[in-house]
N, C-alpha and C positions, 0 to 999 in steps of 0.2 A: 857682611855677603850672607844673603838668604840660605836656610840648609832645610830642607825635607827630612823630616825624621820618620821612619818607617819601622813601626813594631812588628815583628814578625811572631810566628805561633810555631807551635811544635808540629804542625802538619802542613807547614809550608815546605814547598821543594823549590828547585832552580826556575822553572816554569812559573809557578805560581809569584814567587820574588820577581821575577823580570816582569809580569803584569804589574805589579805593584809600583815597580821603578818606573813603566812606561806613564804613569801618572803626573812625575814629578816636572816641576817647570821651572826648579832651580838649578842653580849653576853647582851646589853640594849636595849629596845622599847619604844620609846615615842609615845605615839598619841596625837594629837594636835586636837581638839576639833573647830569646828569653833565658833564665837560668835554667842551667843543667840537662840543656837540649844539646842533643847531637846532630842538629841539622845540619848541613851544608858544611859538615867538616872536612871534604876533599878538598886539595888545594887545586883540583878541575873545576869546582863547583864556584870557588871566590873568584878563578879567572876568566871562566865566564860572565858572573854579575859583574867584575872589574871590565871587560871587552863590552858591556851592553851599555853599561854606566857614560864608558867613552863615546860610545855611538851616539849617545842623548848629551853629551856634550858638558858632561859633569863629572862632580871627581866623587869617589866611592870613598866611606869611611864604614868602621862598625863598630859598635859597643857590645863588648862579652866579657861576661865573668871567666870563660876556659881560656886558661893560659896557651893549651894547644892552639884553639883557635886563632888567639891573637899571633902566637908565633907564625903560623899560618900566612895570615895577613900581611905582617911586617916584612916576610921574604918575597911577597909579591906587591911591594914598593904600597899598601892599602894601610892609613892610618888609623889604628886601633886603640880605642879607650875603653876603660870600665865603666865609666859613668856617662850618660847622657848628656849633663850639665856641663862637666869638663870637657866633652866634646864640642858643646857649642860655641865655649869659653876661648879655646887653644885655637889658632891656627894651624893647619892642614899643611903639611909639606906636599909638596909639589911630587905627584908621581911622575916615575921616570918615563918616556916614551917606550910604546910596547911594539913590538915586529923587530924587523930586522935591523940590523945597523945600518945608519944612514951612507949613501955612496959619495965619493966628492965629485964636485962639479966645480964648473969656473966660476968665479964671483963675476954676480953680474955688476953691470954698467949702472950702477941708482942715479947720476944725474941723468943720461938717455930717458931713465924710466920714469923721471921726474918730470920731462921735458912731454913725453909722453901724456901723462896724466895730466900735467898742467901747463898746458899750451899757452904762450907770452901773451899778455892781455892786448887786445887793438889798441891802437893808436888815439881815435877818435874818444876812446871812452876816458882818454885821461883829459881833454878839453873840457874848461870849466862849463860853455854852455850847454853843452849835452849834460852836463851833470845837473846845473839848475834845473834845468828842462824834465829831467828824470825825477827832481826832488819834488817840482810842482806837480807834477803828474801825480805822484805818490801821496802828496797833501790832499790833492781835490780825491783822490780814491777813498782815502780817511773820512772824509768830509762828508761822502755818498753814503756810505755808509754807517756814518752815526747818522746823517738826516734819516736814514730808512729807521734804525731800531731804537733813538732815544725816543722823539715823541712818542705820544700814547693818548687815546682819549677816552671817556666813557659817554653812551647814550643813553638817556632814560627817555622811554616809551611809555604813554598810557593809554592801554589798549580802548576802543568806543564801546560802551555797552548800549545793550538796548532792551525792551522788553518785548519777546515772543508771547503774541496769545491766540489761541486757537478754539474754535468751535466744532466738535466734531458729534457725528452721532456712533451710540452704543446699540449694540442688540446681543441681549443674555440669554440664553438656552441652555435648558437641562444637555441637550445634546451635545454640547459644544463642550472639548477638552482641554483646548490650548487658547491663550488669547492669538489674535491674528491682528495683519494690519488691516482687512477688510470691517474690522470693527467690531468682530463678536467675540465675547470671553465668558467663559463659564457662570451658568447660573447656578451659585449653590444652594444646598438645602438646610434648614435649620428645623428642628424640632422642641416642643416642650408639652411637660403633662401637667394639666390644671385640674382642678376639682372644683365645685359653686354648689350652694342648695339656695333656693329659692321656693317662698311660700304664696298661695293666692286663696281668695276665699270660696269656697266649692260653691257653684251657683245652682244643682239639684235638689229638687225635693224629694222625699219619700217617708210612705207610710211605713211604721214602726211599729208591732205588736205591743201593748202596755200593760193591759191586765187580764189575768184570765179571767173566763165564762165558769158559773157555777150552778148546779141546777138539783133534781132530784129525779132519780132514776126508780122504775118498779121492777124487780127480779119475782119470775113468776115461775112455780115447780112444775119441771114436766113427767117427773114420778113420783114410787109413794115415798121415795125413801127422805131421811132429814138430809141437805144442802148446805155447808158452809161457804161465805162468801169473804174470802179474806181482805184486807185493806189493800188497796191499789189495783184491784181489779178492774183491767182495761174494758171500757164499750166504745163503740163508735160507730159511727154511718155507713151505709153502704154508695158512698159516694166516692168519686175520683178526684183528688186524694181523699180520702177519707178523715174525719174529724173525730179526734181521741178524746175519751173522758177517762178519768180512773177514780174509783173509789175512793173516799178518805175516812172509811171507817169499816172495821170487819163485821161481819151481819152472819143469820143464819134463816134459812128457808123450813119454815116446818114441813114435817113428811106430810105427805097427800098431795094429789096434782090439783093442781090450780091454786096451790097454796101460794102468799104471795109477802113482799118483804119490800119496805120503800128504803132506799138508800142514797145519802148526800155524794154526789161527786163533782170534780172540778176537772175544765178543761188542760190535756197537757199541753198545750201551747196557748201562749197570751194573744190574746187578739181579737178583734169583733167575728172572726170566722167561727169564733166557739158560740156564739149566739145562736141557738137552733130553734126553730118552732116544734111543738108536741110533737111524738112517734118519729124523730129522728136517729133517735140510740136505739136499732134495735139489734146491732150484731154485738157478740159475745167475743173475746178472745180467749184461746186458752181452751183446758179441757171442761170449764162449765158450759160451755155452749152447747155440749150435748143433754145436759139436765136441767137447764134454766133457759129460759126466755126471757127479755129485759125490753123496756119500754120508757120513753121520759113523758110522761102525762100531761106534765106542763112545761113551756119554753124554759129553756136555759139563757139566763143573762149575766150581765156585768163583764164582757168583754169590752176591751177598750184598746185603739191606736191613737201613736201620736204621730205628728210629722217631724222629720228632721231632714237636716241640710246633708247633700250628696255630692262626690264630684261626677261630673259628665264625662263625656270624652272629648266636647269641645275645651272643656275645661285642662283636660291633660294634655290636648294638643299645644293649646293658648301658653300653658307655663312651660313645655316643653321649648318652644319657638323662642318665649321670653327668655328663658335662660339661656339656651344656645348662643342667643346674640350675646348676651353679657361675656359669658366664656370666651367666645372671638376677640371682643376688645379687650378681653384680660390675655389671653393669647398674645395678640399685637403688641401688650406692652410686655409683656414677658419676654417673646420674641426676640424684639429690638434690647433688649438689655443682654443678649444671650449673644449679639454680634458686637465685635471688636471697633475701637473708633474709626468712623469715618468707611466702613460699609455702609454698602446702599440698599435699604428695608425695598420689598415690593410689597406693597400690602395688597396689590389685586391679586396673589399666588396663596391669599392666606386661605387654609382649609383645614377640616376636622379628618385627619387621617384615620382614625378609632375611637370611638366610642368604649371605652374600657368597662364603664359599668353606668345606670341610670335606675334610681331607686326611690318609688313614690311610696307616700305615707298619709293617709293610709291606704292599705291596699285597695285594686279596684274592685268595685262592687260594696264595700264596706263606707257606712255613713261618716261623716265628720265636717264641723265648721270651714277648716282648712287644708288644704291641699299642697303638701310638701313635696318637693321633687329635688334627690341631690346627685348629677352628672360628675363623673370623672373620664375625661378624653384626652385626646393626646393631636394636637395641631400642628400644622406646620407650615414654614413659608419660604420663598424661594429670595436671594440677595446677591449682590455682587461684592465681592471681597474689595478692599482696595487697594491690596498688593495688584490685584489684577488689571483695573481702572487705573491705577498709576503705569503699571507696564503698558497699555493701550495707547495711554496718555502719551507716554515718553518715544512709545513708538512712531504715532502720529505726528508729532512735535519733530522729530527727527527727520521724518521724512520730507518735512517742510523749513529744515531748517535752511536759514539763507546764505547765501556763499562767501565763506569768509568768517565764519563766528563758529562759536562752540558755547557750549554751555558753560554759564560762569558758575555754576553749583550744582549739588544734586537737588535741592528745594524746589518742590514743584507745587503750584498752587492751584487749587481745582475744586469746581464748586457746580452743579446741575444746573444746567439750561432750561431743564424741563422736568414734569412730574413723570416719571417712569408709569408706562403705561403697559398692561401684558396682554394682547392679542388672544384671540382663541385659539391659535394653534401652538398655544403657551411661551411664544418667546416676547420678550419685554422688552422695549423699546423709550429711548432717553435720549439727550442731548446733553452733553458736558461738554463745561468752557475750562480750558487750563493754561496758567500763566507760567514763565518763568525767564528771569533773565538770561543773555548772552554776553557773552565778550568776545571783542575779535581777535582772531587768530593772527600773531605777529611772530614774525621769523625772523631770529634775530640775524641769520645769513645774509637774508635781504637787506635787512638795514646797515650793516656792513659793505655789501656792494653799492650801495646807493649813496655810502657816504664816503669810501675811499677816496683819499688823495683831493679831497674840495675843500674849497672855504667853508667854515662851520653854517654860515646864511646860507649860502647854494645848498648844503649837508640838509637844512631845516626845510625850506623849501622842497627838495625831493620828496623828501619823508613825508611831508604833509602828503602833497600827491598822490602817493604810491600808495600808504599803509591807510587804515582804519584807525585813525587816532580821537582822542578826545579832548586833547590838548596840543599843542606844539611842543614837540621834543625838544630836551635838555642836553644841550654838548658841551662837554668839560673838555678843552684839549691841556696837556702837560709837554713842554710849561707854555705859560699860560700866553707868553708870548710870540709861540708858532702860531703862524696865519694859517695853516691846514692841517686836516685830519691826515695821521698815518697811512701811507702809502700799502702798509704791509697789512694784511687784514685782521691779523691776531694781534695786534698791538691796539685794536679796536672793541671795548668791552661794551655792549648793549645789558640794559635791564627793561624787561617788559613790564614792570610794576605789577607782578603775578604774588 
């Protein structure tokens, strides 16, 4: 007999123990008191618990180390034990009935009561024909039940597949932020910094001073005092700009008016401009100009020029345009390398966003046979990301999905059907072709409804007519000799080949 063991703790009272006893579903309830506890020590407490157990239809017993508590329980005819194990092994004595002493009643007529409860059997039920009829009906009922639950079947369906192909137009714009079913998607921007140099032959010609002119000047004393002329004294013409010569040695003009001395001079700057006729050098720079006069009695000579190459404005423009074209080609290659595989590059949007530096050598106005240019710039271009293109392709293909089909996998094949062309408004247009495999959607419940209770051949015919299948379904019935599919749907298992 099962026993519900309830372990009490030191905080339990009559109410909490009654609640714990109410959960018991057994015929015996065993209360285990904690050691050295004084809970429920009153006779009234045990009597209340005994009555509650009686209302639950169970017999109450206790386990306690307290002799007083066990004695109180025995006075109330409650079995008391010292250990739980012994309480579960030993049989409990039945409690004496509680309440008032029973009154005397007249002895009931048991035969009469039996006849009322078990009336005599009808005569027809003892006839053999009726017994055979009811036996046959029972056998038929059992066979009918077996025919419902014994047969089982499996149906193997292979869904039809097809290729979905769609060509759709795409427009990409920097002003679009999200992909939409209208065919628009964002035109994203990528940039790169490139630097390159280029050299070209200078086509201009310029005359450059080569050798300095030389000559002889005569200084004339305008005073009666002795005048010294240091080397490097500058004499010049009075033209604009003046041509300047410098003395190449020290000299002294004797004291006295109109005393003279001849001193060699050399042009300060090289070139043919220093070849002057006689009488042109008449000005003296510095303090000596107030006491001396000067003139060149003979022409100066020896000044020469040479012809050298020099850059022209056309040279600078030509090399700038040529280098810029080369940099744009390099930008196109570099920008495409920055894209992820599958991204679509828009070559018409390639542009220079900023020229960071351009350096010519030699500088403008300086001669040189070769002109070199170094340009460092930032270029940019637009592109469409593979993620956006795939999202638009899936949206477009889902909108044109044939009825009864679903995608067989997430694999999507796509390729441009035209070259991206960017219009003047900055919007790029092109066509895209996408393909993917589709598989027919088969509902196992529909297949069961079409097949239940039918012969396999008829079920195959109905499934072929109603479902999108790649080949005829395969039906297996167990046991093999059973001629029909089960009439109970859950006895049919459908495999769709997914």
